[in-house]
C-alpha positions, 0 to 999 in steps of 0.5 A: 303501527308506529307511534309519533309524538308531534309538538306544535309551538305557540306560533304554529297554533297562533290563529284558527287558520294555523290550527286548521293547518296543524290539523291537516299536518296531523291528519297527513301523518295519520294517513301514513299509518301512524298512531299520533299524540299531539302536544301543543303550546298556548296560542302565540302571545297568550301566556304573556297576556295571562301574565299581564293580567296577573300583574294587574292584580299583584306584583308577586302573585301566588305561585300556585294560583299563577300556575292555575292561570297560565295552564288555561292557555294550553287548555284552549289550544287542545280543545280547538285542535281537537274540534278541528280534527273532528270537523275534518272527520278524525276522532280526537280526544284532548287532555290536560297534563293532569288528566294524562297523569303527568306527575311533577314535583311541587315547584310552582312555575318551574316544576320538573316531571317525575312520572307519566302514566301512559295508560289513558293515552294508550287506551285512546290510541288503541281505540283509534283516537288522535290524542291531543295533550296540553304541554307545559303543565302537570300536577303534583302528588296533591293534585295541584296544577303545576307548570314547567317553565318557559319552553316546557311544552318541548319537555312535555312532548319528549317525556310523553314520547319516552313514557309511550316508547314512541318511535320519534318525537317531532318538534314543529317550530317556526324554523326548518331545523338546526342550521350550521349558523344563524342564517340571518348572519350567515346566508350560506348557513346550511340545514343539518340533516342530523346531529347528536344529543350532545351537540344539540345540548351544547348549542342550546346552552350556548344561545341557540333557541331552537330547542329548550335545553331540558327537553334535549336532556330528557331525550338523551336520558331516555334515548328519544329520537328528536326531529326539529321541523317547520310547521310552515314548510315540508322540509325534512328537518334535523334528526337528533339522536345518540352518537352515530359511531360510524359517522362520528369521525367524519364530523369535525364541526357541526355549527357555529353559534353565539350569545349576545347576553354576556357581560365580563367582570374582573377583580384585579390584584387580589392576594393569592391565597387558597380559597380566593375564588370561593370568596369572590364567586361565593357572594355572586352565587348567593345572589342567584347569579349564574357564572359562565366562563372563568379565567384566573391569572397569577402575577409575580407580586403574589396577587391574582386577577380573576375574570368571569362572565355573567348574563348581561341582565345580572351585570349591574348587580354582580358589579355592585357585589364585586365592588364590595368584595374588592373592598373586603379583600383589599383588591386593586380594582374592579372592571366591567364590560358589557360590550362582549359576545361569546362565539362558539364552535361545536362538533363531536369530531373534536374528540378525534381531530387535533388542531381545531383550537389553533385553526379557530384562533388563526382564523380570528387572528387573520381578521384582526379579532382579539380573543379575550377569554377561552373556554373548552369542552370535549366537543366545544370551544368558546371565545369571548370577543368585542361585540362589534366583531360578532357577525364577522367572527361567526362568518369567519369561523363558518367559512374557516371550517367549510360549513357551507359545503355539503361535505362538512358534518351533518351533510347529506 
């Protein structure tokens, strides 16, 4: 029998009716002849409810006690789903993260998985049980309960699949899979039947909310086949695997994505000396503010301008820090802009096709969209533009690269 790990998110188990529907899906997979391990999140809204309770007690609750509290959400779901399976005539066993020996480090609220002992789960599977595991949680070497941070149930599922050498890890969400663009912006966006880990990692890092980035990193490291499906339809979803060399050169662009949560900062007229970038960005890093894109321009008057982007939530703090730096360095000016967005195209085919960047820039120019910043990697090109051009820019690039056609990358 093949082994399938299935993960269901909070929306999928958000009510008793939905839990019963999940039980039906699990049973259908079981009837196809598969062994099954199910990983579940807390019911939709439950983690936020627990956080609110903690905040009623303290603005800064103990990390350890917060993890003890938050882990109870998944414990409710595993018990209810196991009851549902039993009611429908299928033997099931529920386990918390600690019970199946998901060992993590001791960083509360954002722990990382170190090891999983699959013996207990394998024994239950051998006995014909359906195993239901709490996502998002584990325990450290001292037996303390830990949680993996937001989206951690995806990581639990992939880690379980890796430890058990599962044939496939299926992530059930409230979307049908990975699309060539956000269907809310591009109605013609097409569901991709398959894509590579690298492409999914880029999409996740660039703002796509389909999968948690740590889970994709884990899947790539241990070569776990991932499939993203909807818990509310019967579509086959998107298969995410290692690069397919036979089809790699056919793939040009797999998708267009965007990130609204960007802000741009510029320090103007800084003396052009070695170490300038560190002196500007060092204080930003010390404030735990993550910098994304960076552009430096050297002028003829022996000064330099440095522009970088940060998360929009960090804008005010970063601007204050940069103003202080400007005074210390005798810079001419500091500028900030929160009215920007980042639009990106992603595809492994960029490695073997020239001219992608020029085609992208021409398409945007033809629509009168000015590019403020550019960033590239082997399989990605990102541009910063004025936020008013978000929807036009995404639609323009989706059309320019023919992503609405089945002959484009990822098509059938």
